SERO-4910 file (N, C-alpha, C, O; in steps of 0.05 Angstrom, whole numbers):
BEGIN
 pado doro    nc1    nc2    nc3   cac1   cac2   cac3    cc1    cc2    cc3    oc1    oc2    oc3
  Met    A   1433     15   -349   1411     -3   -354   1403     -2   -384   1401     20   -395
  Lys    A   1398    -25   -396   1391    -26   -424   1365    -11   -430   1345    -14   -415
  Gln    A   1366      6   -451   1343     22   -458   1325      7   -477   1334     -3   -498
  Leu    A   1299      4   -470   1280    -10   -487   1268     11   -507   1266     34   -500
  Pro    A   1259      2   -530   1245     20   -548   1219     31   -535   1207     17   -518
  Leu    A   1212     55   -542   1188     68   -529   1163     51   -532   1148     48   -513
  Ala    A   1159     39   -555   1135     23   -559   1134      0   -539   1113     -7   -529
  Arg    A   1157    -12   -534   1158    -34   -515   1153    -24   -486   1139    -37   -471
  Val    A   1163     -1   -479   1159     10   -453   1129     17   -449   1118     11   -428
  Leu    A   1117     29   -469   1088     36   -467   1071     11   -465   1051     10   -451
  Ala    A   1080    -10   -479   1065    -36   -477   1067    -47   -449   1047    -58   -439
  Glu    A   1091    -45   -437   1094    -55   -409   1077    -38   -390   1066    -49   -371
  Leu    A   1076    -12   -395   1059      5   -378   1030     -3   -380   1016     -5   -359
  Ser    A   1020     -7   -404    992    -15   -408    987    -42   -394    966    -45   -382
  Ser    A   1005    -60   -398   1001    -87   -386   1000    -86   -356    984   -100   -344
  Ser    A   1018    -70   -344   1020    -70   -315    997    -55   -301    991    -60   -278
  Thr    A    984    -37   -316    962    -21   -304    934    -30   -313    914    -21   -302
  Gly    A    933    -47   -333    907    -54   -344    894    -78   -330    883    -95   -343
  Val    A    896    -78   -304    884   -100   -288    868    -87   -265    871    -63   -260
  Thr    A    851   -103   -253    837    -93   -229    856    -90   -206    878   -101   -206
  Phe    A    848    -74   -186    866    -68   -164    874    -92   -149    897    -94   -140
  Asp    A    857   -112   -146    865   -136   -131    886   -152   -145    898   -170   -133
  Gln    A    891   -146   -171    912   -160   -186    936   -141   -191    955   -150   -203
  Ala    A    934   -117   -181    954    -97   -188    982   -103   -176    984   -114   -154
  Arg    A   1002    -96   -191   1030    -99   -182   1045    -74   -189   1035    -58   -205
  Thr    A   1068    -70   -177   1083    -46   -182   1093    -45   -211   1095    -66   -224
  Met    A   1098    -21   -221   1106    -19   -250   1134    -29   -255   1151    -29   -236
  Pro    A   1139    -38   -279   1166    -48   -286   1187    -26   -286   1180     -2   -288
  Ala    A   1212    -33   -283   1234    -14   -280   1236      4   -305   1245     27   -303
  Ser    A   1229     -6   -328   1231     10   -353   1216     36   -351   1224     56   -364
  Ile    A   1194     36   -336   1177     60   -334   1193     83   -320   1186    107   -325
  Tyr    A   1212     77   -304   1227     97   -289   1254    103   -302   1267    123   -294
  Asn    A   1263     87   -320   1291     89   -331   1292     97   -360   1314    103   -370
  Ser    A   1270     95   -374   1271    100   -403   1274    130   -410   1257    146   -401
  Glu    A   1295    137   -424   1299    164   -433   1278    172   -454   1269    195   -454
  Glu    A   1271    154   -471   1250    159   -491   1223    164   -477   1208    182   -485
  Leu    A   1217    149   -456   1192    153   -442   1192    181   -429   1171    194   -429
  Gln    A   1214    189   -418   1214    216   -405   1209    238   -426   1194    256   -420
  Glu    A   1220    235   -450   1215    255   -471   1185    254   -478   1173    275   -483
  His    A   1174    231   -477   1145    227   -483   1129    240   -460   1108    252   -466
  Glu    A   1137    237   -435   1124    249   -412   1124    280   -414   1104    293   -409
  Val    A   1147    291   -423   1148    320   -426   1128    329   -446   1115    350   -442
  Glu    A   1126    315   -468   1107    323   -489   1078    318   -482   1061    335   -487
  Arg    A   1072    295   -471   1044    287   -466   1034    296   -439   1010    301   -436
  Leu    A   1051    300   -419   1042    307   -392   1048    337   -386   1030    353   -384
  Phe    A   1074    343   -385   1081    369   -374   1077    392   -394   1074    415   -386
  Ser    A   1076    386   -420   1070    406   -440   1040    409   -446   1032    427   -461
  Arg    A   1024    391   -436    995    391   -442    978    395   -417    955    405   -419
  Glu    A    987    386   -394    970    386   -370    973    412   -355    991    428   -360
  Trp    A    955    416   -336    956    438   -317    978    432   -296    978    411   -285
  Ile    A    995    451   -292   1017    448   -272   1014    469   -250   1011    493   -256
  Cys    A   1014    460   -225   1013    479   -203   1040    493   -200   1060    480   -197
  Val    A   1040    519   -201   1064    535   -199   1067    551   -173   1088    563   -168
  Gly    A   1045    551   -157   1046    566   -132   1018    571   -122    999    558   -130
  Arg    A   1016    589   -103    990    597    -92    985    627    -94   1005    642    -93
  Gly    A    960    635    -96    954    663    -98    964    678    -73    971    702    -75
  Ala    A    965    664    -50    974    677    -25   1003    685    -26   1013    700     -9
  Glu    A   1018    674    -46   1047    682    -48   1051    708    -63   1072    721    -60
  Ile    A   1031    717    -77   1033    742    -93   1007    758    -87    989    759   -104
  Leu    A   1006    771    -65    981    784    -56    976    811    -69    952    818    -73
  Asn    A    997    826    -75    993    854    -83   1001    858   -113   1018    843   -123
  Pro    A    989    878   -126    997    883   -154   1027    886   -156   1040    901   -141
  Gly    A   1038    873   -176   1067    873   -180   1082    851   -167   1105    845   -174
  Asp    A   1070    837   -148   1082    813   -136   1085    792   -157   1066    788   -173
  Tyr    A   1107    777   -157   1111    757   -178   1126    733   -166   1139    735   -145
  Leu    A   1123    711   -180   1139    687   -174   1147    675   -201   1134    680   -221
  Thr    A   1168    658   -201   1177    645   -225   1177    614   -220   1179    605   -198
  Phe    A   1174    600   -242   1173    571   -242   1180    561   -269   1174    574   -289
  Asp    A   1193    538   -271   1199    526   -297   1182    501   -301   1183    482   -285
  Ile    A   1165    502   -322   1150    478   -330   1169    463   -349   1171    469   -372
  Val    A   1182    443   -338   1203    428   -351   1224    449   -359   1238    460   -342
  Asn    A   1227    456   -385   1248    475   -393   1235    502   -401   1249    519   -412
  His    A   1210    506   -396   1196    530   -404   1195    549   -380   1180    544   -361
  Pro    A   1210    571   -380   1209    590   -357   1182    605   -356   1172    615   -376
  Val    A   1171    606   -332   1144    618   -328   1147    641   -308   1160    638   -287
  Leu    A   1134    663   -314   1132    686   -296   1103    690   -290   1086    693   -308
  Val    A   1096    691   -264   1068    694   -255   1066    721   -239   1081    725   -221
  Val    A   1048    738   -248   1047    765   -237   1018    772   -228    999    767   -242
  Arg    A   1017    784   -204    991    795   -195    987    822   -210   1004    840   -210
  Gln    A    964    824   -224    958    847   -240    946    870   -224    938    867   -201
  Asp    A    945    894   -236    933    917   -222    904    913   -216    894    926   -197
  Asp    A    890    896   -231    861    891   -225    858    867   -206    835    858   -202
  Ala    A    880    858   -193    880    836   -174    879    808   -186    881    789   -172
  Ser    A    877    807   -212    878    780   -225    906    770   -226    925    785   -220
  Val    A    910    745   -233    936    733   -235    940    723   -263    923    710   -275
  Gln    A    963    730   -275    969    722   -303    997    711   -305   1016    722   -293
  Ala    A   1000    690   -320   1026    678   -325   1036    685   -353   1019    687   -372
  Phe    A   1062    688   -356   1074    694   -382   1098    675   -385   1109    664   -366
  Ser    A   1107    672   -410   1133    661   -415   1154    681   -404   1153    704   -411
  Asn    A   1171    671   -387   1191    688   -374   1216    692   -393   1238    686   -385
  Val    A   1210    701   -417   1230    703   -438   1226    729   -454   1203    734   -464
  Cys    A   1246    745   -456   1245    769   -472   1239    763   -501   1250    744   -512
  Val    A   1222    779   -514   1214    773   -542   1235    784   -562   1232    781   -586
  His    A   1256    795   -551   1277    805   -569   1298    783   -576   1298    773   -598
  Arg    A   1314    775   -556   1334    755   -561   1332    731   -541   1351    716   -537
  Ser    A   1308    729   -529   1301    705   -513   1315    703   -486   1316    681   -476
  Ala    A   1326    724   -476   1339    722   -449   1317    718   -428   1295    729   -430
  Lys    A   1323    702   -408   1305    699   -385   1304    725   -370   1324    737   -364
  Leu    A   1280    734   -364   1276    761   -353   1283    763   -324   1298    781   -316
  Val    A   1273    745   -307   1275    748   -278   1276    721   -265   1266    701   -276
  Asp    A   1288    720   -241   1290    695   -226   1276    699   -199   1271    722   -190
  Gly    A   1269    677   -186   1259    678   -158   1232    691   -156   1215    687   -174
  Cys    A   1228    706   -135   1202    719   -130   1208    747   -119   1230    753   -111
  Gly    A   1187    764   -119   1191    791   -109   1168    809   -117   1145    799   -121
  Ser    A   1173    834   -120   1153    854   -127   1166    874   -146   1188    883   -141
  Ala    A   1152    882   -167   1162    900   -187   1140    915   -200   1117    906   -201
  Arg    A   1146    938   -211   1127    953   -227   1131    948   -257   1114    955   -274
  Arg    A   1155    938   -264   1161    932   -291   1183    910   -292   1196    906   -271
  Phe    A   1186    897   -314   1206    877   -317   1225    885   -340   1217    889   -362
  Val    A   1251    887   -333   1271    897   -351   1290    874   -359   1302    862   -342
  Cys    A   1292    869   -385   1309    848   -394   1339    854   -387   1348    876   -392
  Pro    A   1353    835   -376   1380    839   -368   1400    841   -391   1423    847   -388
  Tyr    A   1390    836   -416   1408    836   -439   1408    863   -453   1429    876   -455
  His    A   1385    872   -462   1384    898   -477   1363    917   -465   1356    937   -478
  Ala    A   1354    911   -441   1337    930   -426   1309    934   -438   1297    954   -433
  Trp    A   1300    916   -455   1272    918   -464   1255    915   -438   1260    898   -421
  Thr    A   1235    932   -437   1220    935   -412   1190    928   -416   1178    937   -436
  Tyr    A   1179    913   -397   1152    903   -399   1135    912   -375   1145    913   -353
  Ala    A   1110    919   -380   1091    925   -359   1082    899   -346   1088    877   -355
  Leu    A   1067    902   -324   1057    879   -309   1040    861   -327   1038    837   -323
  Asp    A   1026    873   -346   1008    857   -363   1022    847   -388   1009    837   -406
  Gly    A   1049    849   -389   1064    837   -411   1069    856   -435   1083    848   -453
  Arg    A   1057    880   -434   1062    899   -456   1091    908   -457   1102    913   -436
  Leu    A   1102    911   -481   1128    922   -484   1126    953   -483   1113    965   -500
  Thr    A   1139    965   -464   1135    994   -459   1159   1011   -465   1156   1035   -469
  Ala    A   1183    999   -466   1207   1015   -471   1228    998   -484   1232    975   -477
  Thr    A   1241   1009   -505   1262    995   -519   1284   1015   -525   1282   1032   -543
  Arg    A   1306   1014   -511   1328   1033   -514   1340   1030   -542   1345   1007   -552
  Phe    A   1345   1052   -555   1360   1054   -581   1346   1039   -604   1359   1033   -624
  Met    A   1320   1034   -602   1306   1021   -624   1292   1041   -642   1280   1033   -662
  Gln    A   1294   1067   -636   1280   1087   -652   1291   1090   -680   1278   1100   -698
  Glu    A   1316   1081   -683   1328   1082   -710   1322   1057   -727   1330   1056   -750
  Thr    A   1308   1038   -716   1301   1013   -730   1276   1018   -746   1255   1024   -735
  Pro    A   1277   1016   -773   1254   1022   -790   1230   1005   -783   1232    981   -779
  Glu    A   1207   1018   -781   1181   1005   -778   1178    990   -751   1159    974   -749
  Phe    A   1196    993   -733   1193    980   -707   1173    995   -690   1173   1019   -687
  Arg    A   1154    980   -677   1134    991   -659   1132    974   -634   1130    950   -635
  Asn    A   1134    988   -611   1132    973   -585   1106    958   -583   1105    935   -573
  Asp    A   1084    971   -592   1058    959   -587   1052    934   -604   1031    922   -601
  Glu    A   1071    926   -621   1068    902   -637   1081    878   -623   1082    856   -635
  His    A   1092    882   -599   1107    861   -585   1098    860   -556   1093    881   -544
  Arg    A   1097    836   -545   1090    833   -517   1098    805   -508   1104    788   -524
  Leu    A   1100    801   -481   1106    775   -471   1084    755   -478   1060    762   -479
  Gln    A   1091    730   -482   1072    710   -489   1056    703   -464   1066    695   -444
  Arg    A   1029    706   -466   1011    699   -444   1007    669   -444   1005    656   -465
  Leu    A   1006    658   -420   1001    630   -416    974    626   -402    966    642   -385
  Lys    A    961    605   -409    934    600   -397    938    595   -367    954    579   -358
  Thr    A    922    611   -351    926    611   -322    899    609   -309    879    622   -317
  Glu    A    897    593   -287    873    591   -271    881    589   -242    902    578   -235
  Ile    A    863    598   -225    866    595   -196    843    576   -186    820    581   -192
  Trp    A    851    555   -172    832    536   -161    839    531   -132    862    523   -126
  Gln    A    820    536   -114    824    532    -85    850    546    -76    863    536    -58
  Gly    A    856    569    -88    879    585    -80    905    577    -94    925    591    -93
  Phe    A    905    554   -108    929    545   -123    929    558   -151    908    561   -164
  Ile    A    953    566   -160    956    577   -187    965    554   -205    985    541   -201
  Tyr    A    949    550   -226    955    529   -246    961    543   -273    947    562   -281
  Val    A    981    533   -286    989    543   -312    991    520   -331   1000    498   -323
  Thr    A    984    524   -356    988    503   -377    999    515   -402    993    538   -409
  Leu    A   1015    500   -416   1026    508   -442   1007    501   -464   1012    506   -488
  Asn    A    985    488   -457    966    477   -476    940    495   -477    925    494   -458
  Glu    A    937    510   -498    914    528   -500    887    513   -501    866    525   -496
  Ser    A    888    488   -507    863    472   -510    856    457   -484    836    443   -484
  Ala    A    871    460   -463    866    446   -438    838    453   -427    832    477   -426
  Thr    A    823    434   -418    797    439   -406    802    452   -379    822    448   -366
  Pro    A    783    468   -369    787    484   -344    793    466   -320    783    444   -317
  Val    A    810    477   -303    817    463   -278    793    458   -261    789    435   -252
  Ala    A    776    478   -258    752    474   -241    734    452   -251    722    438   -235
  Gln    A    733    448   -277    717    426   -289    730    400   -283    716    380   -276
  Arg    A    756    398   -285    770    373   -281    769    365   -251    768    341   -245
  Leu    A    770    384   -234    773    378   -205    748    384   -189    750    388   -165
  Ser    A    725    385   -201    700    391   -187    695    371   -164    686    379   -143
  Gly    A    701    346   -169    697    326   -148    715    330   -125    707    326   -102
  Leu    A    740    337   -130    759    342   -108    752    367    -93    757    369    -69
  Ala    A    741    387   -107    733    412    -94    711    406    -73    711    419    -52
  Ser    A    694    386    -78    673    380    -59    685    366    -34    673    367    -13
  Val    A    709    355    -37    723    342    -14    737    362      3    735    361     28
  Ile    A    751    381    -10    768    400      6    757    428      9    768    444     23
  Gly    A    734    433     -4    724    460     -4    718    471     24    721    495     29
  Ser    A    709    454     42    702    463     69    726    474     85    722    489    104
  Tyr    A    750    467     77    774    476     92    780    505     87    795    517    102
  Gln    A    770    516     65    775    545     58    804    550     56    814    570     67
  Ile    A    819    533     41    848    536     40    858    560     25    881    568     27
  Ala    A    840    572      9    848    597     -5    856    619     15    870    638      8
  Asn    A    846    616     39    851    636     60    875    629     78    881    645     96
  Tyr    A    888    606     73    911    600     89    934    619     81    937    626     58
  Arg    A    950    627    101    972    646     96    997    631     87   1005    612    100
  His    A   1009    640     65   1034    627     56   1056    632     77   1060    654     86
  Ala    A   1070    611     84   1091    613    104   1119    612     91   1135    630     96
  Phe    A   1125    592     74   1151    590     61   1150    570     39   1132    553     37
  Ser    A   1170    571     21   1174    552      0   1203    543      0   1221    559      7
  Val    A   1208    518     -9   1235    508    -10   1239    494    -37   1221    478    -45
  Asp    A   1261    500    -51   1267    486    -76   1289    466    -72   1309    472    -59
  Glu    A   1286    441    -82   1306    420    -78   1308    404   -104   1290    405   -121
  Ile    A   1330    389   -107   1334    370   -128   1339    343   -115   1357    341    -98
  Trp    A   1324    322   -123   1327    296   -111   1338    276   -132   1331    279   -156
  Pro    A   1354    257   -124   1366    238   -143   1349    213   -148   1355    191   -139
  Ala    A   1327    217   -162   1309    195   -168   1291    204   -191   1291    227   -199
  Asn    A   1276    185   -202   1256    192   -222   1232    205   -208   1224    198   -186
  Trp    A   1220    225   -222   1199    241   -210   1175    224   -201   1161    230   -182
  Lys    A   1170    202   -216   1147    185   -210   1150    170   -183   1131    164   -169
  Cys    A   1175    165   -176   1181    152   -149   1170    170   -127   1160    160   -107
  Phe    A   1174    197   -130   1165    215   -109   1134    216   -108   1123    213    -86
  Val    A   1121    219   -130   1092    220   -130   1080    195   -118   1062    197   -102
  Glu    A   1090    172   -126   1080    147   -115   1084    146    -85   1067    137    -70
  Asn    A   1107    154    -76   1113    154    -48   1095    172    -32   1085    164    -11
  Phe    A   1090    196    -42   1073    215    -28   1044    203    -25   1032    208     -4
  Met    A   1035    189    -45   1007    179    -44   1006    151    -33    984    139    -32
  Asp    A   1028    140    -24   1029    113    -11   1023    116     18   1038    127     34
  Ala    A   1000    106     26    992    107     55   1003     84     71    997     81     94
  Tyr    A   1019     67     58   1030     43     71   1056     48     85   1063     32    103
  His    A   1071     69     78   1098     71     88   1101     88    114   1123     89    125
  Leu    A   1079    100    123   1082    119    145   1092    106    170   1110    117    184
  Phe    A   1082     82    177   1090     70    202   1119     63    204   1131     62    225
  Lys    A   1132     59    180   1160     52    179   1178     76    173   1196     83    189
  Val    A   1173     89    151   1190    111    142   1189    135    160   1209    148    165
  His    A   1165    141    170   1161    165    186   1157    159    216   1142    173    230
  Ala    A   1170    138    225   1167    130    253   1177    152    272   1166    154    295
  Glu    A   1196    169    264   1206    189    281   1193    216    277   1200    236    291
  Thr    A   1173    218    259   1159    244    255   1129    239    258   1119    240    280
  Phe    A   1115    235    236   1086    230    238   1079    206    255   1059    206    269
  Gly    A   1096    186    254   1091    161    268   1092    163    298   1082    145    312
  Lys    A   1103    184    309   1104    187    338   1077    190    351   1074    185    375
  Ser    A   1057    197    335   1030    200    346   1014    174    345    991    173    354
  Gly    A   1027    153    334   1013    127    333   1009    118    304   1018    132    285
  His    A    995     96    300    989     86    274    962     96    264    944    101    280
  Tyr    A    960     99    238    936    110    226    923     93    205    904    101    192
  Glu    A    933     68    202    922     51    181    892     46    185    877     46    165
  Asp    A    883     42    209    854     37    214    838     62    211    813     61    211
  Leu    A    851     85    210    837    111    207    839    122    179    832    145    174
  Thr    A    849    106    160    854    115    132    831    105    114    824     82    115
  Arg    A    821    123     98    799    117     80    808    123     52    813    146     45
  Met    A    811    102     35    821    105      8    798    112    -11    776    101    -10
  His    A    804    130    -30    785    138    -51    799    138    -78    822    146    -80
  Asp    A    785    128    -98    797    128   -125    801    156   -137    821    161   -151
  Gly    A    783    174   -131    783    200   -144    771    196   -172    754    179   -177
  Glu    A    780    213   -191    770    212   -218    793    214   -237    816    208   -230
  Glu    A    788    221   -262    808    219   -283    832    236   -278    854    228   -286
  His    A    829    259   -264    851    278   -261    862    279   -233    880    296   -227
  Tyr    A    853    263   -215    862    264   -187    856    239   -172    839    223   -181
  Thr    A    869    235   -150    863    213   -131    869    224   -103    883    243   -100
  Tyr    A    857    210    -83    861    220    -55    854    199    -35    840    180    -41
  His    A    863    204    -10    854    188     13    851    207     37    863    228     38
  Leu    A    836    198     56    831    214     81    842    199    105    841    174    106
  Val    A    853    214    123    864    202    148    852    217    172    856    242    174
  Asp    A    839    204    189    828    216    213    848    216    235    863    196    239
  Gly    A    849    237    251    869    239    272    859    227    298    835    224    302
  His    A    879    221    315    872    212    342    864    236    359    873    259    354
  Glu    A    847    232    378    838    254    396    862    265    411    861    289    420
  Thr    A    882    249    415    905    259    431    927    271    414    948    279    425
  Asp    A    924    272    388    944    284    370    949    313    377    930    328    381
  Pro    A    975    321    380    981    349    386    977    367    363    975    392    367
  Ser    A    974    357    339    970    374    315    949    361    297    940    339    302
  Gly    A    942    375    276    924    364    257    895    370    262    877    361    248
  Ala    A    889    386    283    861    393    290    855    422    284    872    439    283
  Ala    A    829    427    279    820    454    274    822    471    299    818    461    321
  His    A    829    496    295    830    515    318    802    521    328    783    520    312
  Pro    A    798    526    354    771    532    365    758    555    350    733    556    349
  Ala    A    774    574    339    762    597    324    751    589    297    737    604    284
  Asn    A    758    565    288    748    555    263    720    544    267    716    523    279
  Asp    A    700    559    257    672    552    261    659    543    235    635    541    234
  Trp    A    676    537    215    664    528    189    668    498    183    653    487    167
  Leu    A    688    486    196    691    457    192    673    442    211    673    448    235
  Asp    A    658    423    201    640    408    219    656    386    233    679    382    228
  Ala    A    642    372    251    655    353    269    669    330    254    688    319    263
  Thr    A    659    324    230    670    301    215    697    307    202    711    289    194
  Leu    A    704    333    201    729    341    187    749    355    206    771    361    197
  Arg    A    742    359    231    759    376    247    786    363    254    804    377    263
  Arg    A    788    337    250    814    323    254    821    306    230    835    286    233
  Thr    A    811    314    207    815    298    183    835    311    164    834    334    158
  Thr    A    855    295    155    875    303    135    868    292    108    861    268    106
  Val    A    870    308     88    866    300     60    893    298     47    908    318     47
  Leu    A    899    275     35    923    272     19    915    267    -10    902    247    -16
  Ala    A    922    285    -28    912    284    -55    935    288    -75    956    299    -69
  Cys    A    931    277    -98    949    282   -121    932    292   -144    914    279   -154
  Val    A    938    317   -153    927    327   -178    947    320   -200    969    331   -200
  Phe    A    940    302   -218    958    292   -238    967    314   -257    951    332   -264
  Pro    A    993    314   -266   1011    293   -261   1029    295   -236   1039    275   -226
  Ser    A   1032    319   -225   1055    322   -206   1050    342   -183   1069    352   -172
  His    A   1025    347   -176   1019    364   -154   1007    348   -131    985    338   -133
  Thr    A   1022    346   -109   1013    330    -86   1006    349    -63   1019    370    -59
  Ile    A    986    342    -48    975    359    -27    971    344     -1    959    322     -1
  Gln    A    980    355     21    972    346     47    958    369     61    970    388     69
  Leu    A    932    366     63    915    388     74    904    380    101    890    359    104
  Gln    A    911    395    122    901    391    149    886    416    158    889    437    146
  Pro    A    869    413    178    855    436    188    874    458    200    866    481    203
  Asp    A    899    450    206    918    469    217    942    474    199    961    487    208
  Met    A    942    463    175    966    466    158    960    457    129    944    438    125
  Leu    A    973    469    110    973    460     83   1002    456     74   1018    474     75
  Trp    A   1009    431     66   1035    425     55   1031    414     27   1018    394     24
  Tyr    A   1042    428      7   1039    417    -20   1067    417    -33   1085    432    -27
  Val    A   1069    399    -53   1094    395    -68   1087    393    -97   1067    380   -105
  Thr    A   1103    406   -114   1100    403   -143   1127    396   -154   1147    409   -147
  Val    A   1128    376   -171   1154    365   -181   1155    366   -211   1134    366   -225
  Gln    A   1179    367   -222   1185    368   -250   1209    350   -256   1229    351   -241
  Pro    A   1209    334   -277   1232    318   -283   1255    335   -292   1252    355   -305
  Ala    A   1279    326   -284   1304    339   -293   1323    317   -304   1347    319   -300
  Gly    A   1312    298   -318   1327    274   -326   1312    250   -315   1295    253   -298
  Thr    A   1319    226   -325   1307    202   -314   1315    198   -285   1300    185   -270
  Asp    A   1338    208   -277   1349    202   -250   1349    225   -231   1361    223   -209
  His    A   1337    248   -238   1335    271   -220   1308    285   -224   1297    283   -246
  Phe    A   1298    298   -204   1275    315   -208   1277    340   -190   1290    339   -169
  Arg    A   1264    361   -199   1263    386   -184   1236    386   -168   1216    379   -179
  Met    A   1238    395   -144   1213    398   -128   1212    426   -115   1233    437   -108
  Arg    A   1188    436   -112   1183    459    -96   1162    451    -75   1140    444    -83
  Trp    A   1169    452    -50   1149    446    -29   1144    471    -13   1162    487     -7
  Ser    A   1119    475     -6   1110    500      6   1090    493     29   1076    473     29
  Val    A   1090    511     48   1073    508     72   1057    533     76   1067    556     73
  Ser    A   1031    529     83   1013    551     90    999    544    116    996    521    123
  Val    A    991    565    131    978    561    157    953    578    158    953    601    149
  Pro    A    931    567    170    906    583    172    911    608    188    926    609    208
  Glu    A    897    629    180    900    655    193    893    654    222    905    667    239
  Glu    A    872    638    229    862    638    257    883    626    276    884    633    299
  Ile    A    900    608    266    921    597    282    943    617    287    952    621    310
  Leu    A    952    630    266    973    649    269    964    673    286    980    684    301
  Ala    A    939    681    283    929    704    298    928    698    328    928    716    345
  Ser    A    927    672    335    924    665    364    951    662    378    952    658    402
  Leu    A    973    664    362   1000    659    373   1014    685    380   1012    705    365
  Ser    A   1029    685    402   1045    709    409   1069    711    392   1080    733    387
  Asp    A   1079    688    382   1103    688    364   1097    669    341   1107    647    340
  Pro    A   1082    679    321   1075    662    298   1099    652    282   1099    631    270
  Gln    A   1120    669    281   1144    661    266   1157    636    278   1168    620    263
  Ser    A   1157    634    304   1168    610    317   1153    585    309   1164    564    304
  His    A   1126    588    307   1109    565    299   1116    557    270   1118    534    264
  Ile    A   1120    577    253   1127    571    225   1154    558    223   1158    539    208
  Glu    A   1174    566    239   1200    554    239   1199    525    250   1214    508    241
  Glu    A   1181    520    269   1178    493    279   1167    475    257   1175    452    254
  Leu    A   1148    486    241   1137    471    219   1159    465    198   1160    443    187
  Arg    A   1175    485    193   1197    481    173   1216    459    183   1223    442    167
  Glu    A   1223    459    208   1241    439    218   1228    411    218   1241    392    210
  Phe    A   1203    410    225   1189    384    226   1186    373    198   1192    349    193
  Leu    A   1176    389    179   1171    378    152   1197    374    137   1198    357    119
  Ser    A   1218    388    144   1245    382    133   1254    354    141   1266    339    126
  Ala    A   1247    347    166   1254    320    176   1237    299    162   1248    278    155
  Val    A   1212    305    157   1195    286    142   1206    283    114   1207    260    104
  Asn    A   1213    305    101   1224    303     74   1250    287     74   1255    273     54
  Ala    A   1266    290     94   1291    276     95   1286    246     97   1300    230     84
  Glu    A   1265    238    112   1258    209    113   1249    199     86   1257    178     77
  Asp    A   1233    215     72   1224    208     45   1247    208     25   1249    190      8
  His    A   1264    227     27   1287    229      9   1303    203      9   1310    193    -12
  Ser    A   1308    193     33   1324    169     36   1311    145     22   1324    130      7
  Val    A   1285    141     28   1272    117     17   1266    120    -12   1267    100    -27
  Val    A   1260    144    -22   1255    148    -51   1281    142    -66   1280    129    -87
  Gln    A   1303    151    -56   1329    146    -68   1335    116    -69   1345    105    -89
  Arg    A   1328    102    -47   1333     73    -45   1315     58    -65   1324     39    -78
  Val    A   1290     67    -68   1272     54    -87   1284     57   -115   1284     38   -131
  Phe    A   1293     81   -122   1304     86   -149   1329     70   -153   1334     60   -175
  Met    A   1346     67   -132   1370     50   -135   1362     22   -143   1375      9   -159
  Gly    A   1341     11   -130   1332    -16   -137   1321    -17   -165   1325    -37   -179
  Leu    A   1307      4   -174   1296      4   -201   1318      6   -222   1314     -3   -244
  Arg    A   1340     18   -215   1363     20   -233   1380     -5   -234   1395     -9   -253
  Ser    A   1377    -22   -215   1395    -45   -212   1389    -68   -231   1407    -84   -237
  Gly    A   1364    -69   -241   1357    -92   -257   1348   -116   -241   1341   -137   -252
  Ala    A   1348   -113   -214   1342   -136   -196   1313   -134   -185   1305   -151   -170
  Asn    A   1299   -113   -193   1272   -109   -182   1252   -129   -193   1256   -140   -214
  Val    A   1231   -134   -177   1209   -151   -185   1183   -134   -183   1182   -115   -168
  Ala    A   1163   -142   -197   1137   -129   -196   1121   -140   -172   1108   -161   -175
  Gly    A   1123   -126   -150   1110   -136   -125   1081   -129   -124   1072   -110   -137
  Pro    A   1065   -144   -108   1037   -138   -104   1033   -112    -88   1051   -104    -73
  Met    A   1010   -100    -91   1004    -75    -77    986    -80    -52    968    -96    -53
  Ser    A    992    -65    -31    975    -65     -8    949    -48    -13    949    -32    -32
  Trp    A    928    -53      2    904    -37     -1    910     -8      4    895      9     -5
  Leu    A    931     -2     19    938     25     25    954     39      3    962     62      5
  Glu    A    958     25    -19    971     36    -43    952     40    -66    960     42    -89
  Arg    A    927     42    -60    907     45    -81    911     70    -97    907     70   -122
  Asn    A    919     92    -84    924    117    -99    948    115   -117    949    128   -138
  Val    A    968     98   -110    991     93   -127    981     80   -153    989     87   -175
  Tyr    A    964     60   -150    952     46   -173    937     66   -191    938     64   -215
  Arg    A    922     85   -179    907    104   -195    926    123   -210    920    130   -233
  Phe    A    948    131   -198    968    148   -211    980    132   -235    983    143   -256
  Asp    A    987    107   -230    998     91   -251    979     88   -275    987     88   -298
  Gln    A    953     85   -268    933     83   -290    931    109   -305    927    108   -330
  Tyr    A    933    131   -291    933    157   -305    956    158   -325    952    167   -348
  Leu    A    980    150   -317   1003    150   -335    997    134   -360   1003    143   -382
  Ala    A    986    110   -356    980     93   -379    960    106   -398    963    105   -422
  Arg    A    939    119   -387    919    133   -404    932    155   -420    928    156   -444
  Gln    A    947    172   -407    957    196   -420    980    190   -439    982    202   -460
  Leu    A    997    171   -432   1020    166   -448   1015    147   -472   1030    146   -491
  Asn    A    993    133   -470    985    115   -493    964    127   -510    955    115   -530
  Asp    A    955    151   -504    933    164   -518    943    171   -547    927    183   -563
***
């Protein structure tokens, strides 16, 4: 597909989003295919914004760690001895080797190249054969600390030291989801995948309340239609969300009887939210499913999706692991349905045959995400 100059692409983005919602149409194909725009997104979005890298429940004990790449920047997140959580650049300060992969527990991190060794707090504590190097001192070197915050149990990291606090940005969303007490949900599992589409196609699809009856007919749709039970909300500058109330006959999505903190108005309500740019959340009284995505080119993106379950539900089950595996199987099927349609959307956007179609009222959150892109990328 012909590449347009960045200025032209940004102008198209502003034009397509600078209208009221009743006039809104889908974004032009250039927004998903421009290589220059993706470089601009890396610089303006992923290198400046807060990125969700995991949950505190994944690293409960001192020394527990997880890794994540913010675009091409390797990140190491470690539970400290004082129970705080700190992120570092996952790169040795000697010759820049990546220190560790995956997740686990450690008392120190040893570089696989020259065995430089770091404490949990990033201090350089051991350097083999460096004693002969004039004026070298371990205490003058340490891993680069990255700005880290925990909000509602989610771990956010930013490469931008000037970023305003997460809690300040998301105070309005906290008032929506705070009653669920999701910081206490137990982490069940995480899955890493690569999908063949532009990352924005996924975010828009996740926040699209219009596709459930068709795309998810064999999963969520088996419980019936939810359009009349969906309440759209704009959110604010850094997030958008909608609420979906469950049917009384739904086999899932309801608070457990032992849950005595959710009031009657929320006991069957699901919150679907997007914390911009790339953290999507499906929060139910009986489950938390969240996804965080990163671009890997204009035509691929990396995703990590994770599931957590309230403690009171797992405590009531004779075989909690079977319940977790059932969730894994079900949500894998949901993801497979989305994978197919997201790929098809991107195929259409690559073809040059797409048109800017009108938006349904159930796509209001998509419109809000698109407006966010225009604000941040044209700033």
